[in-house]
Biopython code that builds the backbone (N, CA, C, O; Angstrom):
import numpy as np
from Bio.PDB.StructureBuilder import StructureBuilder

atoms = [
    (1, "UNK", "N", (27.515, 167.149, 37.483)),
    (1, "UNK", "CA", (26.670, 165.807, 36.239)),
    (1, "UNK", "C", (25.256, 165.896, 36.698)),
    (1, "UNK", "O", (24.887, 165.933, 37.872)),
    (2, "UNK", "N", (24.437, 165.930, 35.529)),
    (2, "UNK", "CA", (22.697, 166.292, 35.805)),
    (2, "UNK", "C", (22.210, 165.255, 36.367)),
    (2, "UNK", "O", (22.274, 164.219, 35.705)),
    (3, "UNK", "N", (21.857, 165.217, 37.134)),
    (3, "UNK", "CA", (20.243, 164.675, 37.368)),
    (3, "UNK", "C", (19.180, 164.413, 36.588)),
    (3, "UNK", "O", (18.491, 165.194, 35.932)),
    (4, "UNK", "N", (19.088, 162.981, 36.743)),
    (4, "UNK", "CA", (18.288, 162.741, 35.300)),
    (4, "UNK", "C", (16.475, 163.163, 36.180)),
    (4, "UNK", "O", (15.602, 163.708, 35.505)),
    (5, "UNK", "N", (16.263, 162.847, 37.454)),
    (5, "UNK", "CA", (15.259, 163.408, 37.924)),
    (5, "UNK", "C", (14.856, 164.889, 37.487)),
    (5, "UNK", "O", (13.948, 165.301, 36.765)),
    (6, "UNK", "N", (15.906, 165.557, 38.218)),
    (6, "UNK", "CA", (16.200, 167.186, 38.019)),
    (6, "UNK", "C", (15.254, 167.054, 36.374)),
    (6, "UNK", "O", (14.095, 167.304, 36.044)),
    (7, "UNK", "N", (16.434, 166.549, 35.681)),
    (7, "UNK", "CA", (15.521, 167.005, 34.121)),
    (7, "UNK", "C", (14.452, 167.019, 33.754)),
    (7, "UNK", "O", (13.913, 167.902, 33.086)),
    (8, "UNK", "N", (13.692, 165.364, 34.408)),
    (8, "UNK", "CA", (12.708, 165.431, 33.903)),
    (8, "UNK", "C", (11.315, 166.539, 34.997)),
    (8, "UNK", "O", (10.179, 166.913, 34.708)),
    (9, "UNK", "N", (11.908, 166.663, 35.863)),
    (9, "UNK", "CA", (11.277, 168.401, 36.590)),
    (9, "UNK", "C", (10.942, 169.086, 35.390)),
    (9, "UNK", "O", (9.875, 169.161, 34.779)),
    (10, "UNK", "N", (12.581, 169.794, 35.076)),
    (10, "UNK", "CA", (12.542, 170.749, 34.197)),
    (10, "UNK", "C", (11.469, 170.736, 32.744)),
    (10, "UNK", "O", (10.973, 171.684, 32.136)),
    (11, "UNK", "N", (11.384, 169.514, 32.550)),
    (11, "UNK", "CA", (10.383, 168.700, 31.168)),
    (11, "UNK", "C", (8.990, 168.778, 31.476)),
    (11, "UNK", "O", (8.057, 169.012, 30.707)),
    (12, "UNK", "N", (8.967, 168.443, 33.283)),
    (12, "UNK", "CA", (7.577, 168.034, 33.224)),
    (12, "UNK", "C", (7.208, 169.516, 33.484)),
    (12, "UNK", "O", (6.004, 169.584, 33.240)),
    (13, "UNK", "N", (7.742, 170.954, 33.928)),
    (13, "UNK", "CA", (6.985, 172.068, 34.262)),
    (13, "UNK", "C", (7.093, 173.304, 33.395)),
    (13, "UNK", "O", (6.879, 174.495, 33.622)),
    (14, "UNK", "N", (7.520, 172.591, 32.261)),
    (14, "UNK", "CA", (8.176, 173.635, 31.370)),
    (14, "UNK", "C", (6.923, 174.969, 30.747)),
    (14, "UNK", "O", (7.091, 176.117, 30.335)),
    (15, "UNK", "N", (5.825, 174.203, 30.922)),
    (15, "UNK", "CA", (4.752, 174.820, 30.298)),
    (15, "UNK", "C", (4.371, 176.108, 30.875)),
    (15, "UNK", "O", (3.436, 176.746, 30.393)),
    (16, "UNK", "N", (5.421, 176.768, 32.453)),
    (16, "UNK", "CA", (5.231, 177.724, 33.157)),
    (16, "UNK", "C", (6.251, 178.494, 32.338)),
    (16, "UNK", "O", (5.339, 178.937, 31.640)),
    (17, "UNK", "N", (7.025, 178.891, 31.953)),
    (17, "UNK", "CA", (8.157, 178.537, 31.594)),
    (17, "UNK", "C", (9.907, 178.301, 31.703)),
    (17, "UNK", "O", (10.217, 177.148, 32.002)),
    (18, "UNK", "N", (10.868, 179.109, 31.526)),
    (18, "UNK", "CA", (12.183, 178.387, 32.040)),
    (18, "UNK", "C", (12.107, 178.137, 33.600)),
    (18, "UNK", "O", (11.296, 178.658, 34.367)),
    (19, "UNK", "N", (13.269, 177.095, 33.972)),
    (19, "UNK", "CA", (13.056, 176.438, 35.243)),
    (19, "UNK", "C", (14.426, 175.986, 35.214)),
    (19, "UNK", "O", (15.134, 175.500, 34.333)),
    (20, "UNK", "N", (14.676, 176.417, 36.969)),
    (20, "UNK", "CA", (16.017, 176.054, 37.159)),
    (20, "UNK", "C", (15.703, 175.020, 38.297)),
    (20, "UNK", "O", (14.547, 174.911, 38.705)),
    (21, "UNK", "N", (16.549, 174.390, 38.726)),
    (21, "UNK", "CA", (16.752, 173.399, 39.743)),
    (21, "UNK", "C", (17.994, 173.392, 40.684)),
    (21, "UNK", "O", (19.122, 173.113, 40.278)),
    (22, "UNK", "N", (17.706, 173.714, 41.941)),
    (22, "UNK", "CA", (18.821, 174.257, 42.683)),
    (22, "UNK", "C", (19.174, 173.378, 43.619)),
    (22, "UNK", "O", (18.310, 173.211, 44.480)),
    (23, "UNK", "N", (20.205, 172.725, 43.748)),
    (23, "UNK", "CA", (20.390, 171.495, 44.776)),
    (23, "UNK", "C", (20.303, 172.160, 46.417)),
    (23, "UNK", "O", (21.280, 172.824, 46.763)),
    (24, "UNK", "N", (19.342, 172.018, 47.259)),
    (24, "UNK", "CA", (19.729, 172.521, 48.474)),
    (24, "UNK", "C", (19.988, 171.395, 49.750)),
    (24, "UNK", "O", (19.317, 170.415, 49.427)),
    (25, "UNK", "N", (20.628, 171.130, 50.978)),
    (25, "UNK", "CA", (20.385, 170.338, 51.748)),
    (25, "UNK", "C", (20.346, 169.113, 51.178)),
    (25, "UNK", "O", (20.880, 168.938, 50.083)),
    (26, "UNK", "N", (19.870, 168.355, 51.675)),
    (26, "UNK", "CA", (19.548, 166.795, 51.270)),
    (26, "UNK", "C", (18.229, 167.305, 49.729)),
    (26, "UNK", "O", (18.124, 166.362, 48.945)),
    (27, "UNK", "N", (17.578, 168.239, 49.426)),
    (27, "UNK", "CA", (16.985, 168.514, 48.283)),
    (27, "UNK", "C", (17.495, 168.889, 46.964)),
    (27, "UNK", "O", (18.602, 168.612, 46.502)),
    (28, "UNK", "N", (16.130, 169.847, 46.173)),
    (28, "UNK", "CA", (16.640, 170.695, 46.106)),
    (28, "UNK", "C", (15.055, 172.048, 45.483)),
    (28, "UNK", "O", (13.874, 171.823, 45.748)),
    (29, "UNK", "N", (15.290, 172.649, 45.102)),
    (29, "UNK", "CA", (14.342, 174.000, 45.419)),
    (29, "UNK", "C", (14.383, 173.814, 43.586)),
    (29, "UNK", "O", (15.328, 173.588, 42.830)),
    (30, "UNK", "N", (13.060, 174.004, 43.352)),
    (30, "UNK", "CA", (12.430, 174.201, 41.885)),
    (30, "UNK", "C", (12.000, 175.438, 41.591)),
    (30, "UNK", "O", (10.817, 175.599, 41.891)),
    (31, "UNK", "N", (12.634, 176.559, 41.018)),
    (31, "UNK", "CA", (12.373, 177.995, 40.355)),
    (31, "UNK", "C", (11.895, 179.035, 39.406)),
    (31, "UNK", "O", (12.848, 179.808, 39.307)),
    (32, "UNK", "N", (11.059, 179.407, 38.760)),
    (32, "UNK", "CA", (10.582, 179.905, 37.504)),
    (32, "UNK", "C", (10.645, 181.821, 38.685)),
    (32, "UNK", "O", (10.407, 182.101, 39.860)),
    (33, "UNK", "N", (11.062, 182.552, 37.546)),
    (33, "UNK", "CA", (10.904, 183.227, 37.762)),
    (33, "UNK", "C", (11.552, 183.886, 38.026)),
    (33, "UNK", "O", (11.678, 184.913, 37.359)),
    (34, "UNK", "N", (12.523, 183.581, 39.455)),
    (34, "UNK", "CA", (13.626, 183.342, 40.007)),
    (34, "UNK", "C", (12.668, 182.914, 41.741)),
    (34, "UNK", "O", (13.125, 183.195, 42.849)),
    (35, "UNK", "N", (11.920, 182.521, 41.598)),
    (35, "UNK", "CA", (11.136, 182.293, 42.623)),
    (35, "UNK", "C", (11.153, 181.104, 42.427)),
    (35, "UNK", "O", (11.297, 180.603, 41.312)),
    (36, "UNK", "N", (10.941, 180.188, 43.973)),
    (36, "UNK", "CA", (11.087, 179.054, 44.917)),
    (36, "UNK", "C", (9.681, 178.521, 44.636)),
    (36, "UNK", "O", (9.109, 178.607, 45.722)),
    (37, "UNK", "N", (8.931, 178.075, 43.845)),
    (37, "UNK", "CA", (7.171, 177.025, 44.075)),
    (37, "UNK", "C", (7.415, 175.637, 44.251)),
    (37, "UNK", "O", (6.482, 174.862, 44.465)),
    (38, "UNK", "N", (8.647, 175.246, 44.174)),
    (38, "UNK", "CA", (8.309, 173.828, 44.363)),
    (38, "UNK", "C", (9.871, 173.047, 44.741)),
    (38, "UNK", "O", (10.951, 173.615, 44.579)),
    (39, "UNK", "N", (9.715, 171.691, 45.252)),
    (39, "UNK", "CA", (10.995, 171.636, 46.340)),
    (39, "UNK", "C", (10.578, 170.323, 45.608)),
    (39, "UNK", "O", (9.447, 170.053, 45.204)),
    (40, "UNK", "N", (11.910, 169.418, 45.496)),
    (40, "UNK", "CA", (12.351, 167.742, 45.907)),
    (40, "UNK", "C", (12.856, 167.185, 46.841)),
    (40, "UNK", "O", (13.849, 167.685, 47.370)),
    (41, "UNK", "N", (12.269, 165.903, 47.336)),
    (41, "UNK", "CA", (12.746, 165.148, 48.644)),
    (41, "UNK", "C", (12.376, 164.110, 48.179)),
    (41, "UNK", "O", (11.224, 163.909, 47.796)),
    (42, "UNK", "N", (13.580, 163.044, 48.131)),
    (42, "UNK", "CA", (13.706, 162.181, 47.571)),
    (42, "UNK", "C", (13.025, 161.044, 46.626)),
    (42, "UNK", "O", (12.520, 159.929, 46.753)),
    (43, "UNK", "N", (13.427, 162.364, 45.196)),
    (43, "UNK", "CA", (13.312, 162.200, 43.977)),
    (43, "UNK", "C", (10.667, 162.674, 44.087)),
    (43, "UNK", "O", (9.858, 162.193, 43.294)),
    (44, "UNK", "N", (10.393, 163.420, 45.019)),
    (44, "UNK", "CA", (9.010, 163.798, 45.358)),
    (44, "UNK", "C", (9.168, 165.160, 44.999)),
    (44, "UNK", "O", (10.130, 165.927, 45.035)),
    (45, "UNK", "N", (8.065, 165.262, 44.668)),
    (45, "UNK", "CA", (7.530, 166.929, 43.784)),
    (45, "UNK", "C", (6.614, 167.963, 44.433)),
    (45, "UNK", "O", (5.433, 168.127, 44.129)),
    (46, "UNK", "N", (7.142, 168.493, 45.159)),
    (46, "UNK", "CA", (6.027, 169.043, 46.215)),
    (46, "UNK", "C", (6.086, 170.935, 46.517)),
    (46, "UNK", "O", (7.068, 171.616, 46.816)),
    (47, "UNK", "N", (4.637, 171.371, 46.296)),
    (47, "UNK", "CA", (4.646, 172.236, 45.713)),
    (47, "UNK", "C", (4.012, 173.275, 47.032)),
    (47, "UNK", "O", (3.142, 172.935, 47.834)),
    (48, "UNK", "N", (4.572, 174.328, 46.993)),
    (48, "UNK", "CA", (4.527, 176.060, 48.249)),
    (48, "UNK", "C", (2.984, 175.666, 47.589)),
    (48, "UNK", "O", (2.655, 175.370, 46.440)),
    (49, "UNK", "N", (2.065, 175.826, 49.075)),
    (49, "UNK", "CA", (1.006, 175.887, 49.253)),
    (49, "UNK", "C", (0.506, 177.511, 49.829)),
    (49, "UNK", "O", (1.310, 178.326, 50.283)),
    (50, "UNK", "N", (-1.143, 177.782, 49.680)),
    (50, "UNK", "CA", (-1.665, 178.581, 50.961)),
    (50, "UNK", "C", (-3.392, 178.023, 51.088)),
    (50, "UNK", "O", (-3.989, 177.753, 50.046)),
    (51, "UNK", "N", (-3.737, 177.957, 51.754)),
    (51, "UNK", "CA", (-5.189, 177.201, 52.522)),
    (51, "UNK", "C", (-5.509, 177.325, 51.304)),
    (51, "UNK", "O", (-6.277, 176.476, 51.758)),
    (52, "UNK", "N", (-5.684, 177.461, 50.436)),
    (52, "UNK", "CA", (-6.975, 177.055, 49.318)),
    (52, "UNK", "C", (-6.174, 175.720, 48.751)),
    (52, "UNK", "O", (-6.491, 174.560, 49.013)),
    (53, "UNK", "N", (-5.045, 176.144, 47.901)),
    (53, "UNK", "CA", (-4.255, 174.980, 47.657)),
    (53, "UNK", "C", (-3.797, 173.376, 48.130)),
    (53, "UNK", "O", (-3.743, 172.271, 47.590)),
    (54, "UNK", "N", (-3.480, 174.017, 49.598)),
    (54, "UNK", "CA", (-3.897, 172.911, 50.664)),
    (54, "UNK", "C", (-4.983, 171.863, 49.907)),
    (54, "UNK", "O", (-4.882, 170.752, 49.386)),
    (55, "UNK", "N", (-6.080, 172.830, 50.134)),
    (55, "UNK", "CA", (-7.135, 172.454, 50.721)),
    (55, "UNK", "C", (-7.548, 171.604, 48.895)),
    (55, "UNK", "O", (-7.674, 170.381, 48.954)),
    (56, "UNK", "N", (-7.674, 172.059, 47.889)),
    (56, "UNK", "CA", (-7.501, 171.444, 46.263)),
    (56, "UNK", "C", (-6.512, 169.779, 46.076)),
    (56, "UNK", "O", (-6.689, 168.815, 45.333)),
    (57, "UNK", "N", (-5.287, 170.133, 47.333)),
    (57, "UNK", "CA", (-4.133, 169.592, 46.874)),
    (57, "UNK", "C", (-4.625, 168.051, 47.615)),
    (57, "UNK", "O", (-4.291, 166.979, 47.109)),
    (58, "UNK", "N", (-5.584, 168.152, 49.065)),
    (58, "UNK", "CA", (-6.198, 166.858, 49.597)),
    (58, "UNK", "C", (-6.782, 166.613, 49.267)),
    (58, "UNK", "O", (-6.879, 165.450, 49.657)),
    (59, "UNK", "N", (-8.011, 166.931, 48.241)),
    (59, "UNK", "CA", (-8.952, 166.407, 47.894)),
    (59, "UNK", "C", (-8.026, 165.351, 46.835)),
    (59, "UNK", "O", (-8.131, 164.139, 47.022)),
    (60, "UNK", "N", (-7.073, 165.898, 45.659)),
    (60, "UNK", "CA", (-6.299, 165.145, 44.898)),
    (60, "UNK", "C", (-5.523, 164.354, 45.676)),
    (60, "UNK", "O", (-4.398, 164.433, 45.184)),
    (61, "UNK", "N", (-5.478, 163.162, 47.235)),
    (61, "UNK", "CA", (-4.954, 162.730, 47.702)),
    (61, "UNK", "C", (-3.058, 162.605, 48.146)),
    (61, "UNK", "O", (-2.163, 161.772, 48.292)),
    (62, "UNK", "N", (-3.424, 164.637, 48.224)),
    (62, "UNK", "CA", (-2.074, 164.637, 48.308)),
    (62, "UNK", "C", (-1.341, 164.614, 49.759)),
    (62, "UNK", "O", (-1.698, 163.873, 50.675)),
    (63, "UNK", "N", (-0.651, 165.203, 49.806)),
    (63, "UNK", "CA", (-0.451, 165.124, 51.467)),
    (63, "UNK", "C", (1.457, 165.952, 51.657)),
    (63, "UNK", "O", (2.360, 165.821, 50.831)),
    (64, "UNK", "N", (1.535, 166.782, 53.061)),
    (64, "UNK", "CA", (2.104, 167.437, 53.087)),
    (64, "UNK", "C", (3.860, 167.192, 53.288)),
    (64, "UNK", "O", (4.181, 166.283, 54.053)),
    (65, "UNK", "N", (4.717, 167.808, 52.765)),
    (65, "UNK", "CA", (5.790, 167.772, 53.308)),
    (65, "UNK", "C", (6.512, 167.698, 55.024)),
    (65, "UNK", "O", (7.342, 168.469, 55.506)),
    (66, "UNK", "N", (6.147, 167.029, 55.382)),
    (66, "UNK", "CA", (6.817, 166.986, 56.771)),
    (66, "UNK", "C", (8.497, 167.249, 56.834)),
    (66, "UNK", "O", (9.354, 166.889, 56.027)),
    (67, "UNK", "N", (8.654, 168.088, 58.223)),
    (67, "UNK", "CA", (10.749, 168.084, 57.852)),
    (67, "UNK", "C", (10.456, 167.662, 59.450)),
    (67, "UNK", "O", (9.482, 168.023, 60.109)),
    (68, "UNK", "N", (11.898, 166.538, 60.035)),
    (68, "UNK", "CA", (11.655, 166.628, 61.054)),
    (68, "UNK", "C", (12.977, 167.054, 61.438)),
    (68, "UNK", "O", (13.857, 166.462, 60.814)),
    (69, "UNK", "N", (13.467, 168.074, 62.448)),
    (69, "UNK", "CA", (15.365, 168.156, 62.308)),
    (69, "UNK", "C", (15.468, 166.842, 63.150)),
    (69, "UNK", "O", (14.765, 166.138, 63.876)),
    (70, "UNK", "N", (16.768, 166.907, 62.636)),
    (70, "UNK", "CA", (17.465, 165.196, 63.551)),
    (70, "UNK", "C", (18.602, 166.384, 64.652)),
    (70, "UNK", "O", (18.971, 165.852, 65.699)),
    (71, "UNK", "N", (19.006, 167.579, 64.461)),
    (71, "UNK", "CA", (19.833, 168.065, 65.235)),
    (71, "UNK", "C", (18.892, 169.382, 66.429)),
    (71, "UNK", "O", (17.667, 169.387, 66.301)),
    (72, "UNK", "N", (19.572, 170.491, 67.594)),
    (72, "UNK", "CA", (19.100, 171.967, 67.671)),
    (72, "UNK", "C", (17.528, 171.612, 68.263)),
    (72, "UNK", "O", (16.810, 170.620, 68.138)),
    (73, "UNK", "N", (17.393, 172.638, 68.815)),
    (73, "UNK", "CA", (16.281, 172.624, 70.126)),
    (73, "UNK", "C", (14.933, 172.070, 69.370)),
    (73, "UNK", "O", (13.988, 171.941, 70.149)),
    (74, "UNK", "N", (14.612, 171.661, 67.790)),
    (74, "UNK", "CA", (13.221, 171.008, 67.843)),
    (74, "UNK", "C", (13.833, 169.954, 67.369)),
    (74, "UNK", "O", (12.900, 169.504, 66.703)),
    (75, "UNK", "N", (15.181, 168.802, 67.115)),
    (75, "UNK", "CA", (15.034, 167.890, 67.505)),
    (75, "UNK", "C", (13.508, 167.310, 67.676)),
    (75, "UNK", "O", (12.727, 167.839, 68.466)),
    (76, "UNK", "N", (13.108, 166.050, 66.779)),
    (76, "UNK", "CA", (12.357, 164.810, 66.499)),
    (76, "UNK", "C", (11.235, 165.727, 66.153)),
    (76, "UNK", "O", (10.510, 165.165, 65.332)),
    (77, "UNK", "N", (10.776, 167.005, 66.480)),
    (77, "UNK", "CA", (9.665, 167.712, 66.724)),
    (77, "UNK", "C", (9.184, 167.257, 64.266)),
    (77, "UNK", "O", (10.028, 166.908, 63.441)),
    (78, "UNK", "N", (7.909, 167.457, 64.043)),
    (78, "UNK", "CA", (7.646, 167.224, 62.957)),
    (78, "UNK", "C", (7.312, 168.898, 62.567)),
    (78, "UNK", "O", (6.422, 169.329, 63.301)),
    (79, "UNK", "N", (7.631, 169.528, 61.958)),
    (79, "UNK", "CA", (7.023, 170.386, 61.460)),
    (79, "UNK", "C", (7.097, 170.417, 59.384)),
    (79, "UNK", "O", (8.003, 170.037, 58.643)),
    (80, "UNK", "N", (5.273, 171.243, 58.935)),
    (80, "UNK", "CA", (4.844, 170.991, 57.958)),
    (80, "UNK", "C", (5.467, 172.228, 57.502)),
    (80, "UNK", "O", (5.033, 173.306, 57.909)),
    (81, "UNK", "N", (6.769, 172.145, 56.426)),
    (81, "UNK", "CA", (7.003, 172.790, 55.953)),
    (81, "UNK", "C", (6.102, 174.291, 54.456)),
    (81, "UNK", "O", (6.553, 175.263, 53.849)),
    (82, "UNK", "N", (4.581, 173.507, 54.538)),
    (82, "UNK", "CA", (3.860, 174.533, 53.632)),
    (82, "UNK", "C", (4.372, 174.295, 52.431)),
    (82, "UNK", "O", (4.701, 175.270, 51.755)),
    (83, "UNK", "N", (4.571, 172.806, 51.846)),
    (83, "UNK", "CA", (4.424, 172.388, 50.566)),
    (83, "UNK", "C", (3.583, 170.789, 50.657)),
    (83, "UNK", "O", (3.244, 169.907, 51.446)),
    (84, "UNK", "N", (3.561, 171.107, 49.522)),
    (84, "UNK", "CA", (1.901, 169.610, 49.507)),
    (84, "UNK", "C", (2.894, 168.781, 48.592)),
    (84, "UNK", "O", (3.938, 169.356, 48.282)),
    (85, "UNK", "N", (2.653, 167.295, 48.054)),
    (85, "UNK", "CA", (2.835, 166.794, 46.715)),
    (85, "UNK", "C", (2.071, 166.958, 45.785)),
    (85, "UNK", "O", (0.862, 167.194, 45.780)),
    (86, "UNK", "N", (3.046, 166.786, 44.690)),
    (86, "UNK", "CA", (2.148, 166.448, 43.310)),
    (86, "UNK", "C", (1.255, 166.101, 43.059)),
    (86, "UNK", "O", (1.784, 165.194, 42.416)),
    (87, "UNK", "N", (-0.141, 165.850, 42.873)),
    (87, "UNK", "CA", (-0.830, 165.076, 42.474)),
    (87, "UNK", "C", (-0.406, 163.676, 41.322)),
    (87, "UNK", "O", (-0.324, 163.835, 40.105)),
    (88, "UNK", "N", (-0.189, 162.406, 41.998)),
    (88, "UNK", "CA", (0.189, 161.608, 40.817)),
    (88, "UNK", "C", (-0.122, 161.846, 39.166)),
    (88, "UNK", "O", (0.801, 161.890, 38.352)),
    (89, "UNK", "N", (-1.327, 161.970, 38.841)),
    (89, "UNK", "CA", (-1.847, 162.365, 37.725)),
    (89, "UNK", "C", (-0.858, 163.068, 36.867)),
    (89, "UNK", "O", (-0.400, 162.825, 35.750)),
    (90, "UNK", "N", (-0.706, 163.841, 37.577)),
    (90, "UNK", "CA", (0.304, 165.266, 37.066)),
    (90, "UNK", "C", (1.407, 164.911, 36.511)),
    (90, "UNK", "O", (1.695, 165.327, 35.389)),
    (91, "UNK", "N", (2.292, 163.996, 37.274)),
    (91, "UNK", "CA", (3.872, 163.338, 36.833)),
    (91, "UNK", "C", (3.611, 162.831, 35.604)),
    (91, "UNK", "O", (4.623, 162.823, 34.904)),
    (92, "UNK", "N", (2.030, 162.135, 34.739)),
    (92, "UNK", "CA", (2.469, 161.848, 33.601)),
    (92, "UNK", "C", (1.700, 163.247, 33.123)),
    (92, "UNK", "O", (1.500, 162.901, 31.959)),
    (93, "UNK", "N", (1.197, 164.424, 33.195)),
    (93, "UNK", "CA", (0.633, 165.218, 32.564)),
    (93, "UNK", "C", (0.897, 166.433, 32.512)),
    (93, "UNK", "O", (0.233, 167.207, 33.202)),
    (94, "UNK", "N", (2.078, 166.975, 31.563)),
    (94, "UNK", "CA", (2.477, 168.394, 31.574)),
    (94, "UNK", "C", (1.848, 169.484, 31.990)),
    (94, "UNK", "O", (2.060, 170.480, 32.682)),
    (95, "UNK", "N", (0.575, 168.736, 31.031)),
    (95, "UNK", "CA", (0.128, 170.312, 30.970)),
    (95, "UNK", "C", (-0.823, 170.436, 32.195)),
    (95, "UNK", "O", (-1.293, 171.551, 32.417)),
    (96, "UNK", "N", (-1.148, 169.413, 33.004)),
    (96, "UNK", "CA", (-1.711, 169.147, 34.767)),
    (96, "UNK", "C", (-0.670, 169.464, 35.242)),
    (96, "UNK", "O", (-0.810, 170.672, 35.429)),
    (97, "UNK", "N", (0.479, 169.140, 35.631)),
    (97, "UNK", "CA", (1.727, 169.951, 36.148)),
    (97, "UNK", "C", (1.845, 171.217, 36.225)),
    (97, "UNK", "O", (1.757, 171.888, 37.253)),
    (98, "UNK", "N", (2.057, 171.607, 35.106)),
    (98, "UNK", "CA", (1.807, 173.050, 34.412)),
    (98, "UNK", "C", (0.931, 174.009, 35.714)),
    (98, "UNK", "O", (1.273, 174.958, 36.420)),
    (99, "UNK", "N", (-0.497, 173.099, 35.570)),
    (99, "UNK", "CA", (-1.317, 174.437, 35.440)),
    (99, "UNK", "C", (-0.939, 174.000, 37.664)),
    (99, "UNK", "O", (-0.723, 174.927, 38.445)),
    (100, "UNK", "N", (-0.964, 172.814, 38.030)),
    (100, "UNK", "CA", (-0.239, 172.639, 39.461)),
    (100, "UNK", "C", (0.515, 173.921, 40.031)),
    (100, "UNK", "O", (0.226, 174.523, 41.065)),
    (101, "UNK", "N", (1.566, 174.216, 39.117)),
    (101, "UNK", "CA", (2.707, 174.403, 39.434)),
    (101, "UNK", "C", (2.471, 175.673, 39.217)),
    (101, "UNK", "O", (2.839, 176.481, 40.070)),
    (102, "UNK", "N", (1.782, 176.139, 37.984)),
    (102, "UNK", "CA", (1.119, 177.625, 38.469)),
    (102, "UNK", "C", (0.552, 178.094, 39.061)),
    (102, "UNK", "O", (-0.004, 179.144, 38.739)),
    (103, "UNK", "N", (0.451, 177.639, 39.993)),
    (103, "UNK", "CA", (-0.999, 177.773, 40.879)),
    (103, "UNK", "C", (0.002, 177.836, 41.805)),
    (103, "UNK", "O", (0.117, 179.009, 42.160)),
    (104, "UNK", "N", (0.884, 177.028, 42.436)),
    (104, "UNK", "CA", (2.272, 177.387, 43.464)),
    (104, "UNK", "C", (2.639, 179.191, 43.370)),
    (104, "UNK", "O", (2.395, 180.158, 44.091)),
    (105, "UNK", "N", (3.408, 178.954, 41.955)),
    (105, "UNK", "CA", (4.299, 179.709, 40.972)),
    (105, "UNK", "C", (3.344, 181.191, 41.860)),
    (105, "UNK", "O", (3.882, 181.921, 42.693)),
    (106, "UNK", "N", (1.728, 181.333, 41.344)),
    (106, "UNK", "CA", (1.371, 182.856, 41.945)),
    (106, "UNK", "C", (1.447, 182.682, 43.306)),
    (106, "UNK", "O", (2.434, 183.386, 43.519)),
    (107, "UNK", "N", (1.167, 182.312, 44.242)),
    (107, "UNK", "CA", (1.648, 181.938, 45.149)),
    (107, "UNK", "C", (2.747, 182.237, 46.133)),
    (107, "UNK", "O", (2.854, 182.811, 47.217)),
    (108, "UNK", "N", (3.776, 181.378, 44.990)),
    (108, "UNK", "CA", (4.732, 182.572, 45.553)),
    (108, "UNK", "C", (5.276, 183.683, 44.753)),
    (108, "UNK", "O", (6.485, 183.906, 44.688)),
    (109, "UNK", "N", (4.415, 184.354, 44.167)),
    (109, "UNK", "CA", (4.366, 186.082, 43.605)),
    (109, "UNK", "C", (4.115, 186.163, 44.432)),
    (109, "UNK", "O", (5.087, 186.479, 45.119)),
    (110, "UNK", "N", (3.077, 186.052, 45.091)),
    (110, "UNK", "CA", (2.264, 187.190, 45.988)),
    (110, "UNK", "C", (3.064, 187.358, 47.583)),
    (110, "UNK", "O", (3.036, 188.326, 48.343)),
    (111, "UNK", "N", (3.963, 185.648, 47.788)),
    (111, "UNK", "CA", (4.023, 185.977, 48.762)),
    (111, "UNK", "C", (5.629, 186.755, 48.875)),
    (111, "UNK", "O", (6.185, 187.315, 49.819)),
    (112, "UNK", "N", (5.991, 186.536, 47.670)),
    (112, "UNK", "CA", (7.466, 187.755, 47.670)),
    (112, "UNK", "C", (6.980, 189.122, 47.559)),
    (112, "UNK", "O", (7.727, 189.956, 48.072)),
    (113, "UNK", "N", (6.001, 189.526, 47.061)),
    (113, "UNK", "CA", (5.375, 190.972, 46.700)),
    (113, "UNK", "C", (4.499, 191.719, 47.989)),
    (113, "UNK", "O", (4.057, 192.849, 48.194)),
    (114, "UNK", "N", (4.524, 189.954, 48.990)),
    (114, "UNK", "CA", (4.329, 191.005, 50.636)),
    (114, "UNK", "C", (5.438, 191.321, 51.403)),
    (114, "UNK", "O", (5.396, 192.194, 52.269)),
    (115, "UNK", "N", (6.513, 190.616, 51.123)),
    (115, "UNK", "CA", (7.540, 191.024, 52.248)),
    (115, "UNK", "C", (8.347, 191.904, 52.024)),
    (115, "UNK", "O", (9.262, 191.840, 51.203)),
    (116, "UNK", "N", (7.970, 193.197, 53.036)),
    (116, "UNK", "CA", (9.142, 193.867, 53.005)),
    (116, "UNK", "C", (10.695, 193.489, 52.393)),
    (116, "UNK", "O", (11.372, 192.475, 52.568)),
    (117, "UNK", "N", (11.044, 195.025, 51.410)),
    (117, "UNK", "CA", (11.977, 194.620, 50.861)),
    (117, "UNK", "C", (13.130, 194.965, 52.267)),
    (117, "UNK", "O", (13.005, 195.390, 53.416)),
    (118, "UNK", "N", (14.150, 194.547, 51.476)),
    (118, "UNK", "CA", (15.710, 195.397, 52.818)),
    (118, "UNK", "C", (16.102, 195.885, 52.110)),
    (118, "UNK", "O", (16.243, 195.796, 50.890)),
    (119, "UNK", "N", (16.504, 196.948, 53.424)),
    (119, "UNK", "CA", (17.395, 198.155, 52.751)),
    (119, "UNK", "C", (18.582, 197.764, 52.905)),
    (119, "UNK", "O", (18.895, 196.823, 53.634)),
    (120, "UNK", "N", (19.526, 198.583, 52.098)),
    (120, "UNK", "CA", (20.748, 197.599, 52.125)),
    (120, "UNK", "C", (21.292, 198.917, 53.101)),
    (120, "UNK", "O", (21.028, 200.075, 53.423)),
    (121, "UNK", "N", (22.309, 197.740, 53.314)),
    (121, "UNK", "CA", (23.029, 198.467, 55.169)),
    (121, "UNK", "C", (23.786, 199.732, 54.671)),
    (121, "UNK", "O", (24.066, 199.600, 53.479)),
    (122, "UNK", "N", (24.212, 200.927, 55.199)),
    (122, "UNK", "CA", (24.903, 202.020, 54.968)),
    (122, "UNK", "C", (26.555, 201.738, 55.608)),
    (122, "UNK", "O", (26.835, 201.264, 56.709)),
    (123, "UNK", "N", (27.657, 202.272, 54.349)),
    (123, "UNK", "CA", (28.814, 201.462, 54.643)),
    (123, "UNK", "C", (28.560, 202.620, 55.917)),
    (123, "UNK", "O", (27.843, 203.543, 56.305)),
    (124, "UNK", "N", (29.914, 201.665, 56.261)),
    (124, "UNK", "CA", (30.701, 202.718, 57.564)),
    (124, "UNK", "C", (32.355, 203.333, 57.020)),
    (124, "UNK", "O", (33.023, 204.051, 57.764)),
]
sb = StructureBuilder()
sb.init_structure("model")
sb.init_model(0)
sb.init_chain("A")
sb.init_seg("    ")
for serial, (resi, resn, name, xyz) in enumerate(atoms, 1):
    if name == "N":
        sb.init_residue(resn, " ", resi, " ")
    sb.init_atom(name, np.array(xyz, "f"), 0.0, 1.0, " ", f" {name:<3s}", serial, name[0])
structure = sb.get_structure()
């Protein structure tokens, strides 16, 4: 069964290109070009950020996605996951959403390029 909010997100970011929404844990990841550039939690869209994008989103009145683990060694700790809420104005303006989303996608691409490639394991 398709989630109507996920369909809304695909349409909102359509200006970036083909968008996939994949369920994960209690929310979903938003992907373009095979990279996750946003996440959905409680029907709220959060963008992957770097320091510059955090500052720009902060100026728009946005805030971070904070995760609080319920179990494990970090239980109860508030963890900034590096994603910030899409500004409210962009929810009604697909061009503006695509502009913000494009910035988040560029950050995801930069981070992916910077990660060392994993070497395949030797077969025994």
